[in-house]
C-alpha positions, -999 to +999 in steps of 0.1 A: +344+028-118+321+016-090+286+028-089+281+056-063+246+053-048+234+083-028+212+079+002+183+101+016+170+094+051+136+106+060+126+109+097+096+123+115+092+143+147+065+160+170+038+134+161+033+103+140+012+100+108+026+132+093+031+116+059+067+106+058+058+079+032+041+105+009+070+129+012+094+101+004+073+089-026+069+125-038+107+132-037+113+098-055+088+108-082+106+142-087+141+126-088+128+099-112+113+126-134+147+142-136+162+110-150+176+093-118+169+057-109+153+057-075+138+033-050+124+037-015+126+015+015+109+015+049+125+007+082+098-003+107+106-003+145+082-030+155+094-064+165+070-084+143+090-100+115+065-085+090+029-071+092+014-103+078+002-115+112-009-081+124-046-072+128-057-046+102-070-025+131-035-025+145-015-016+114-038-010+085-034-029+052-007-055+047+007-048+013+021-077-008+050-072-033+055-089-066+080-113-050+056-123-022+068-102+007+041-091+033+050-055+039+040-021+053+013-002+035+037+026+027+053+004+001+019+006-017+024+044-018+059+040-032+047+018-060+017+040-068+039+071-071+070+057-089+054+029-109+081+004-100+079-029-081+093-030-046+106-062-031+114-080+001+144-058+005+123-026+006+108-033+040+130-040+070+116-045+105+133-048+139+120-083+141+138-092+108+170-075+120+171-093+153+161-126+137+190-123+113+215-114+140+204-142+163+206-167+135+242-156+128+250-159+165+236-194+166+258-204+136+289-190+154+295-163+129+304-138+156+333-160+168+321-161+204+319-123+209+292-108+230+264-098+206+252-062+212+230-035+198+262-017+188+279-029+166+259-060+156+224-047+153+234-014+138+258-032+114+229-054+102+207-023+097+234-006+077+238-038+056+201-039+048+200-002+039+229-005+015+217-037+000+194-020-025+221+004-037+249-022-041+227-050-055+205-030-079+227+000-086+201+027-079+213+063-082+194+073-051+179+051-023+154+069-001+150+053+034+120+062+055+125+055+092+092+046+108+080+060+141+088+094+157+123+106+167+127+100+204+109+067+204+129+040+222+122+016+193+137+039+167+170+045+185+190+016+168+179+029+134+189+065+142+223+053+154+228+031+124+221+060+099+243+083+120+272+059+115+263+054+078+265+092+071+300+092+085+310+062+064+294+075+032+310+109+033+295+144+033+279+146-002+265+110-003+237+113+021+209+138+031+187+138+062+152+151+058+133+157+090+095+160+088+078+179+116+045+196+125+040+234+129+007+236+148-016+265+145-031+279+177-065+293+168-068+313+201-037+334+194-040+329+156-003+320+152+019+291+140+042+277+166+077+265+157+088+254+192+078+217+187+100+216+156+129+231+175+126+205+202+123+177+177+155+188+160+172+191+194+164+154+199+179+146+165+211+166+175+212+147+208+214+115+187+242+129+167+223+139+135+220+174+121+190+175+096+199+189+062+163+196+052+132+204+073+098+197+058+071+214+079+036+201+078+011+230+083-025+240+078-015+276+070+011+292+047+045+298+062+059+333+058+096+341+054+099+351+091+089+317+102+112+300+077+141+322+088+133+315+125+132+277+120+164+278+099+182+299+125+173+279+155+176+245+138+208+253+119+193+246+085+196+267+054+165+289+048+160+274+013+160+240+029+130+248+051+102+233+030+065+240+035+041+210+032+007+225+035-024+204+037-039+195+002-071+179-010-053+148-023-020+131-017-013+132-054-009+170-052+021+165-029+047+159-057+036+191-074+037+210-041+072+196-034+083+206-069+071+242-063+090+242-030+121+229-049+126+200-025+142+179-053+166+208-063+177+212-026+184+175-022+203+172-055+225+201-046+233+186-012+241+153-029+263+170-055+242+157-083+232+174-116+199+193-114+192+191-151+159+199-167+126+205-148+108+172-140+085+161-168+052+157-149+027+163-177+008+130-173+008+135-135-006+170-138-033+157-162-042+130-137-045+155-108-066+178-131-090+149-139-091+139-103-101+174-091-125+181-120-147+150-125-175+152-151-197+126-133-202+109-099-209+073-089-216+057-056-200+024-049-205+004-017-174-013-001-186-042+021-160-052+046-154-058+083-125-034+090-143-003+076-138+017+108-101+021+098-098+034+062-061+022+060-073-014+062-084-011+026-058+015+015-049+000-019-085-006-028-094+030-019-065+044-040-074+020-069-108+037-071-091+071-072-070+060-102-100+043-119-123+072-113-098+097-129-095+073-159-133+075-163-135+113-156-156+103-126-156+109-089-161+076-071-178+080-038-166+048-020-190+043+008-180+018+035-206-006+049-198-029+078-207-064+067-220-073+102-247-047+097-259-063+065-289-085+072-320-097+053-340-069+069-314-041+062-303-052+027-323-027+006-316+001+031-278-005+032-272-013-004-301+003-024-283+035-033-252+019-049-244+017-086-217-008-078-209-032-050-174-045-040-170-072-014-136-067+003-109-093+012-104-105+048-100-136+070-122-154+094-160-160+098-169-126+114-192-106+091-191-134+064-229-138+062-233-100+056-209-103+027-227-132+012-260-113+014-244-083-003-233-107-032-269-120-034-283-085-037-258-075-064-265-107-084-303-106-082-305-068-088-280-068-116-258-043-098-221-043-110-202-065-086-165-070-078-153-096-053-117-097-042-101-128-026-126-136+002-151-115-017-147-138-047-151-168-023-183-153-009-197-150-044-190-187-049-207-197-016-237-175-024-241-190-058-238-225-044-264-219-017-290-199-037-286-211-073-272-247-070-294-253-040-265-265-018-279-249+014-250-259+036-223-248+011-194-230+028-156-225+030-137-249+052-122-217+067-156-209+081-169-245+087-145-275+087-174-299+086-195-283+058-212-309+036-203-288+005-168-273+007-170-252-024-140-233-011-113-255+004-078-252+019-052-253-008-033-287-010+000-269-004-014-254+028-026-285+045+007-292+064+013-256+073+012-246+110+032-213+111+011-182+104+037-157+092+047-156+055+032-190+047+002-182+025+002-182-012+020-149-017+032-129-047+026-128-084+013-158-103+001-162-139-036-163-149-050-173-183-082-154-192-111-167-212-118-148-245-151-129-244-151-125-206-153-092-187-118-099-173-104-104-208-122-073-221-107-053-193-071-065-195-072-067-234-048-096-231-049-134-226-024-138-198-018-116-168+003-118-136-014-108-104-005-109-067-020-133-042-025-136-004-046-165+006-048-201+018-082-212+005-093-217-031-122-227-053-129-264-051-126-277-086-147-308-078-177-284-081-166-266-112-188-284-138-218-279-116-211-242-113-205-237-150-237-256-160-257-233-137-242-200-150-211-191-130-181-196-152-143-198-144-129-171-168-094-170-153-073-201-146-037-206-133-020-224-162+004-243-139-020-255-111-054-252-127-066-231-098-096-209-105-085-173-103-116-155-118-153-163-118-180-145-137-218-147-144-221-140-181-259-134-178-252-105-154-242-071-168-209-071-148-202-097-121-165-105-115-148-123-086-110-125-085-090-147-062-060-123-065-056-087-053-057-064-083-055-034-060-018-041-053-009-032-089-029-001-096-008+031-100-013+066-111+004+059-145-013+025-149-047+024-132-058-012-129-080-024-157-103-044-135-111-013-114-114+009-145-139-015-161-158-019-129-162+018-125-173+021-162-199-006-156-211+012-125-215+045-144-236+027-170-258+012-142-262+047-128-277+058-161 
C-alpha cells in the first residue's frame, strides 16, 4: 500500500512578518507530539537562488542546513521546534524554480513547446512540494508560502497549491491562512475587515482557507469568531486566536489550547489520538519565564541594527539560559563603535563577550579590540567563525608581536596571513553556494573547554566560510599560549582555538548556533553562559 502523505499549506495576509514560520513550526511540534512524522518547507518568492548572497540587512540571517544548503532563517525555527534536520529540499525559491525549468528547456526536455508559467513553472513547484513526502515518507508535510497573499511574486505558488489541492483530493490537504486583526485604540475595538479582504483575495485565486489563524493583541470573543467564520466561510472552531505572547516558545502551547492540531487532523481525516506529550517543552518555558539569575553578555557585531541578522545566536542564548536557570541579557554592540577610547565604556559591564560571524573588513578592528579586552580582563569569550579569526589576529598582533598580522580577506598583502583563503577556495569565482558549507567532523582535545562542554571526542558542526587558520603559524601560536583544541581529522584544519590560561576563551570556526534546539541546547553556549555566571560572581 503506497504511503499517503498529507499536506498543510500556510499562507499570510494583511501584512508580512505575522509569524507564519512560528505557526508552522508550532503545528509541526504538536503533530509530532501526537506521533506523526512531520517536516516543514518554505517557498520563498524572491528570484535569488538562495539567501547566501543576500545582505543580512536585506534578509536577516542565512541559515545553513546539515547538508550544506544556504536557506531562509525560518528553517532555523523549524529545526529548533521539531528537533529534526532540514535539507536542501526544505527551502525552495523562485530563482531555483526558474533555474530548473530553464535548464530543462535548454536540454530539450519540453520537446520544443512554449515554456510558460502554467503549466511548466507551476508543475515544477508542485514537484518540489511533493518531493519531501514521496522521497522521505513523512506523514505530514507543512509548506509555508512566503510573502503576503496578493503579492505578484507569490501568484505562481498560490496557483500551484490550488492545483495540488485538486490533485490530492479533499482530505489530503489543509489551507491555513494567517491574518492580522488590528485593534483601534480610538474606538477600542478589534477590526475584522482586513481579514475578510485577505480571504477574498484568496478566493479570487481559487482557494478557500480551511483554517484562519488571527494574530491579535487582544482576546477574541465568540462574536468576533462567529463574524469571521460567517463572512469567510470557515467553521467557527477553525477560527484560531494567536494572541501576542512574551516568547515564541509559548506559541505551541497556545495553539494546543486553541486546538489547532485537532482541527487540522480532523480535516485531514487522521486519528487525533492522545494529547500531545509536551512535558519537557512546558518545563523549558517555565524555566525561561522564571529565571533564578541574570547575566549580561555583549554581542559584538556589525549587523546589530537588525536582530534577525543573528537570529540563531539569539535563540541559542535563550536555550542555554534556560538550561542554566538564567536570563541572558544579550546586549548588542556595533563593532564600528568599539575603539581604544570607548573600550571600557562599551564592554565594561559584561560578564561574557561574544564576537559574531560576518564577512568583509567593515568593523573588523572593533571586533579585534573586543577580543583583546576579553583576553586581558579574563572575561569569558566566545568567537564564532570570523569571531574566532579575530581572536587569532588579535593574539598574533598583541602576544606574538606580529603587528601586521591579518586575514587575507581583509588585506591580501599582509606580511603575516595568520588567516588565509582555503586551498579549495582559491579557484572559486562564483559567490553563491561556493563556500565551505554544511557539517564536517571535528576531533576535540581532551582537557579543553570544548571537550568538557561536549563531553565527547568527536563532533559534527556546520560551516559557512572561505578562510581558515593558517597552519604555518600553529607551532608559534601554541608555544605562546593559544592552542588548537579542535581539528578536522580529514583536512587538519583548525576548528577550535582556546587559551588554557584564561578562565574560558574559545573560538570556533564553525557555527554552533545552527544546531541549538529547545530539546538540545548547544553545549558550547550552555558552557559559555555557565562561565559568564561564574564571572558575574
